[in-house]
TORRO-835714 format. One record per residue (C-alpha): residue in one letter; residue number from 1; z, y, x. Coordinates in steps of 0.2 Angstrom, whole numbers, plus 5000, padded with zeros to 4 digits. Last residue first. Layout:
// residues N
+------+-----+------+------+------+
| type | seq |    Z |    Y |    X |
+------+-----+------+------+------+
|    A | NUM |    Z |    Y |    X |
...
+------+-----+------+------+------+
This chain:
// residues 201
+------+-----+------+------+------+
| type | seq |    Z |    Y |    X |
+------+-----+------+------+------+
|    E | 201 | 5105 | 4917 | 5060 |
|    A | 200 | 5092 | 4908 | 5069 |
|    G | 199 | 5074 | 4913 | 5073 |
|    K | 198 | 5059 | 4919 | 5063 |
|    S | 197 | 5064 | 4930 | 5048 |
|    L | 196 | 5056 | 4946 | 5055 |
|    T | 195 | 5040 | 4937 | 5057 |
|    S | 194 | 5039 | 4936 | 5038 |
|    I | 193 | 5037 | 4955 | 5038 |
|    R | 192 | 5020 | 4955 | 5045 |
|    R | 191 | 5013 | 4940 | 5036 |
|    Y | 190 | 5020 | 4947 | 5020 |
|    L | 189 | 5012 | 4964 | 5023 |
|    S | 188 | 4995 | 4956 | 5025 |
|    Q | 187 | 4997 | 4946 | 5009 |
|    I | 186 | 5003 | 4962 | 5000 |
|    E | 185 | 4988 | 4972 | 5006 |
|    E | 184 | 4976 | 4958 | 5000 |
|    R | 183 | 4984 | 4957 | 4983 |
|    T | 182 | 4983 | 4976 | 4981 |
|    K | 181 | 4964 | 4975 | 4985 |
|    Q | 180 | 4962 | 4960 | 4973 |
|    I | 179 | 4971 | 4969 | 4959 |
|    S | 178 | 4959 | 4984 | 4961 |
|    G | 177 | 4964 | 5000 | 4968 |
|    D | 176 | 4978 | 5012 | 4964 |
|    N | 175 | 4993 | 5001 | 4969 |
|    S | 174 | 4996 | 5008 | 4986 |
|    I | 173 | 5009 | 5000 | 4996 |
|    V | 172 | 5021 | 5011 | 5006 |
|    I | 171 | 5033 | 5004 | 5020 |
|    D | 170 | 5049 | 5010 | 5027 |
|    A | 169 | 5053 | 5020 | 5011 |
|    R | 168 | 5062 | 5037 | 5012 |
|    N | 167 | 5047 | 5048 | 5010 |
|    R | 166 | 5040 | 5038 | 4996 |
|    K | 165 | 5056 | 5039 | 4986 |
|    A | 164 | 5057 | 5058 | 4988 |
|    E | 163 | 5039 | 5060 | 4984 |
|    P | 162 | 5041 | 5049 | 4968 |
|    A | 161 | 5054 | 5061 | 4961 |
|    L | 160 | 5071 | 5052 | 4959 |
|    Q | 159 | 5073 | 5044 | 4942 |
|    A | 158 | 5080 | 5050 | 4925 |
|    K | 157 | 5066 | 5064 | 4924 |
|    Q | 156 | 5053 | 5050 | 4924 |
|    R | 155 | 5060 | 5042 | 4909 |
|    L | 154 | 5061 | 5059 | 4899 |
|    E | 153 | 5043 | 5063 | 4904 |
|    I | 152 | 5036 | 5046 | 4899 |
|    E | 151 | 5045 | 5047 | 4882 |
|    K | 150 | 5038 | 5064 | 4879 |
|    E | 149 | 5020 | 5059 | 4884 |
|    S | 148 | 5022 | 5044 | 4872 |
|    L | 147 | 5025 | 5026 | 4877 |
|    G | 146 | 5015 | 5012 | 4870 |
|    R | 145 | 5013 | 5001 | 4885 |
|    K | 144 | 4995 | 5007 | 4886 |
|    M | 143 | 5003 | 5025 | 4888 |
|    L | 142 | 5013 | 5018 | 4903 |
|    R | 141 | 4998 | 5012 | 4912 |
|    E | 140 | 4988 | 5028 | 4909 |
|    R | 139 | 5002 | 5039 | 4914 |
|    I | 138 | 5004 | 5029 | 4930 |
|    N | 137 | 4986 | 5029 | 4934 |
|    E | 136 | 4985 | 5048 | 4932 |
|    P | 135 | 5001 | 5051 | 4942 |
|    S | 134 | 4994 | 5041 | 4956 |
|    A | 133 | 5002 | 5025 | 4962 |
|    D | 132 | 5014 | 5019 | 4975 |
|    V | 131 | 5025 | 5004 | 4977 |
|    Y | 130 | 5039 | 5008 | 4989 |
|    I | 129 | 5044 | 4994 | 5001 |
|    V | 128 | 5062 | 4996 | 5009 |
|    L | 127 | 5067 | 4987 | 5024 |
|    R | 126 | 5083 | 4978 | 5031 |
|    C | 125 | 5091 | 4981 | 5014 |
|    K | 124 | 5109 | 4983 | 5010 |
|    K | 123 | 5110 | 5002 | 5012 |
|    E | 122 | 5094 | 5003 | 5001 |
|    F | 121 | 5106 | 4998 | 4986 |
|    G | 120 | 5112 | 5016 | 4985 |
|    T | 119 | 5111 | 5016 | 4966 |
|    E | 118 | 5099 | 5031 | 4965 |
|    Y | 117 | 5089 | 5024 | 4980 |
|    L | 116 | 5086 | 5007 | 4972 |
|    L | 115 | 5084 | 5013 | 4954 |
|    P | 114 | 5069 | 5002 | 4950 |
|    V | 113 | 5076 | 4988 | 4960 |
|    E | 112 | 5065 | 4973 | 4965 |
|    V | 111 | 5075 | 4963 | 4978 |
|    V | 110 | 5064 | 4953 | 4990 |
|    V | 109 | 5073 | 4939 | 4999 |
|    L | 108 | 5064 | 4933 | 5015 |
|    G | 107 | 5071 | 4918 | 5023 |
|    R | 106 | 5085 | 4909 | 5015 |
|    A | 105 | 5094 | 4912 | 4998 |
|    G | 104 | 5111 | 4908 | 4991 |
|    A | 103 | 5120 | 4923 | 4996 |
|    I | 102 | 5106 | 4934 | 4991 |
|    A | 101 | 5106 | 4927 | 4973 |
|    E | 100 | 5125 | 4929 | 4972 |
|    E |  99 | 5123 | 4947 | 4978 |
|    I |  98 | 5110 | 4951 | 4965 |
|    R |  97 | 5121 | 4943 | 4952 |
|    S |  96 | 5135 | 4955 | 4957 |
|    F |  95 | 5122 | 4969 | 4957 |
|    V |  94 | 5117 | 4966 | 4939 |
|    Y |  93 | 5135 | 4964 | 4932 |
|    P |  92 | 5142 | 4979 | 4940 |
|    H |  91 | 5126 | 4989 | 4935 |
|    I |  90 | 5126 | 4986 | 4916 |
|    L |  89 | 5142 | 4996 | 4910 |
|    S |  88 | 5141 | 5010 | 4922 |
|    M |  87 | 5122 | 5011 | 4919 |
|    L |  86 | 5125 | 5014 | 4900 |
|    T |  85 | 5138 | 5027 | 4904 |
|    K |  84 | 5127 | 5036 | 4916 |
|    L |  83 | 5113 | 5036 | 4903 |
|    R |  82 | 5124 | 5043 | 4890 |
|    S |  81 | 5130 | 5057 | 4902 |
|    P |  80 | 5111 | 5061 | 4906 |
|    H |  79 | 5105 | 5063 | 4889 |
|    G |  78 | 5086 | 5065 | 4890 |
|    F |  77 | 5084 | 5046 | 4891 |
|    V |  76 | 5100 | 5038 | 4883 |
|    E |  75 | 5099 | 5035 | 4865 |
|    R |  74 | 5080 | 5036 | 4863 |
|    A |  73 | 5079 | 5022 | 4876 |
|    M |  72 | 5092 | 5012 | 4867 |
|    K |  71 | 5082 | 5013 | 4851 |
|    K |  70 | 5067 | 5006 | 4861 |
|    R |  69 | 5077 | 4993 | 4869 |
|    D |  68 | 5084 | 4986 | 4852 |
|    V |  67 | 5100 | 4978 | 4857 |
|    S |  66 | 5103 | 4963 | 4846 |
|    G |  65 | 5114 | 4964 | 4830 |
|    D |  64 | 5101 | 4957 | 4818 |
|    Q |  63 | 5097 | 4974 | 4811 |
|    A |  62 | 5093 | 4981 | 4828 |
|    L |  61 | 5107 | 4989 | 4838 |
|    A |  60 | 5104 | 5006 | 4848 |
|    A |  59 | 5114 | 5016 | 4835 |
|    P |  58 | 5129 | 5006 | 4839 |
|    F |  57 | 5129 | 5012 | 4857 |
|    T |  56 | 5147 | 5012 | 4864 |
|    R |  55 | 5153 | 4997 | 4853 |
|    A |  54 | 5137 | 4987 | 4855 |
|    I |  53 | 5137 | 4990 | 4873 |
|    E |  52 | 5155 | 4985 | 4875 |
|    A |  51 | 5152 | 4969 | 4866 |
|    Y |  50 | 5135 | 4966 | 4875 |
|    V |  49 | 5143 | 4967 | 4893 |
|    P |  48 | 5144 | 4949 | 4898 |
|    G |  47 | 5128 | 4943 | 4889 |
|    D |  46 | 5129 | 4932 | 4873 |
|    P |  45 | 5121 | 4945 | 4862 |
|    K |  44 | 5109 | 4949 | 4876 |
|    L |  43 | 5111 | 4965 | 4885 |
|    A |  42 | 5117 | 4958 | 4902 |
|    E |  41 | 5102 | 4946 | 4902 |
|    H |  40 | 5090 | 4961 | 4901 |
|    A |  39 | 5099 | 4969 | 4915 |
|    L |  38 | 5096 | 4954 | 4926 |
|    Q |  37 | 5078 | 4954 | 4922 |
|    D |  36 | 5077 | 4973 | 4927 |
|    A |  35 | 5086 | 4969 | 4943 |
|    D |  34 | 5072 | 4956 | 4948 |
|    V |  33 | 5076 | 4944 | 4963 |
|    V |  32 | 5061 | 4938 | 4972 |
|    Q |  31 | 5061 | 4924 | 4985 |
|    A |  30 | 5047 | 4926 | 4996 |
|    G |  29 | 5033 | 4913 | 4997 |
|    C |  28 | 5017 | 4922 | 4996 |
|    E |  27 | 5016 | 4919 | 4978 |
|    A |  26 | 5033 | 4928 | 4977 |
|    L |  25 | 5026 | 4943 | 4986 |
|    M |  24 | 5012 | 4943 | 4973 |
|    A |  23 | 5025 | 4943 | 4959 |
|    A |  22 | 5035 | 4957 | 4967 |
|    A |  21 | 5019 | 4968 | 4969 |
|    T |  20 | 5014 | 4966 | 4951 |
|    S |  19 | 5032 | 4969 | 4946 |
|    K |  18 | 5032 | 4985 | 4956 |
|    G |  17 | 5016 | 4991 | 4948 |
|    S |  16 | 5018 | 5010 | 4948 |
|    G |  15 | 5022 | 5011 | 4930 |
|    L |  14 | 5040 | 5019 | 4932 |
|    S |  13 | 5041 | 5024 | 4951 |
|    G |  12 | 5043 | 5012 | 4965 |
|    T |  11 | 5055 | 5000 | 4972 |
|    L |  10 | 5056 | 4984 | 4982 |
|    G |   9 | 5071 | 4981 | 4994 |
|    I |   8 | 5069 | 4968 | 5007 |
|    V |   7 | 5083 | 4957 | 5012 |
|    I |   6 | 5080 | 4946 | 5027 |
|    K |   5 | 5089 | 4930 | 5030 |
|    E |   4 | 5086 | 4922 | 5047 |
|    P |   3 | 5075 | 4906 | 5047 |
|    T |   2 | 5085 | 4891 | 5052 |
|    M |   1 | 5079 | 4884 | 5068 |
+------+-----+------+------+------+
């Protein structure tokens, strides 16, 4: 019997621990597709949208011509029209690559998409997992990454409010405790959702 392909969406607020949860699901045996990683590929000088990015956002380029992500953040966060332009350049590539990965996968496929609801990708998912964390923990994690209070605020405003995502998700995972507690919750979740893929396509 061939396991049924099940697409699981994974999302959460900035700094909630989406990537940690995704890595733990991969450890359990899920195939994970990371939208952020694909977006990074698109921005590389040999990437498919680099030329248009460089033309549209010249102030976001480093001296060597590569895209400086910190400069790009300053260019788009707090400027909705610029952010929309950037997304319109990157998203077609990212989501075409996601579709390719899903097409070649079997069993559980976890697609980590920060802007899952904002892009409508939840429509392609059997279930959506939301990784949750308290505002205090999120702020602490983001400041450890070097973001200022203003940068955090601008990035958060560019996404749906946490409560909106939380209320729309099928499953909520708390990432406020220890790493071990989160791992145990993820392992338990994986055992539950893996039963969905039993049987033939």
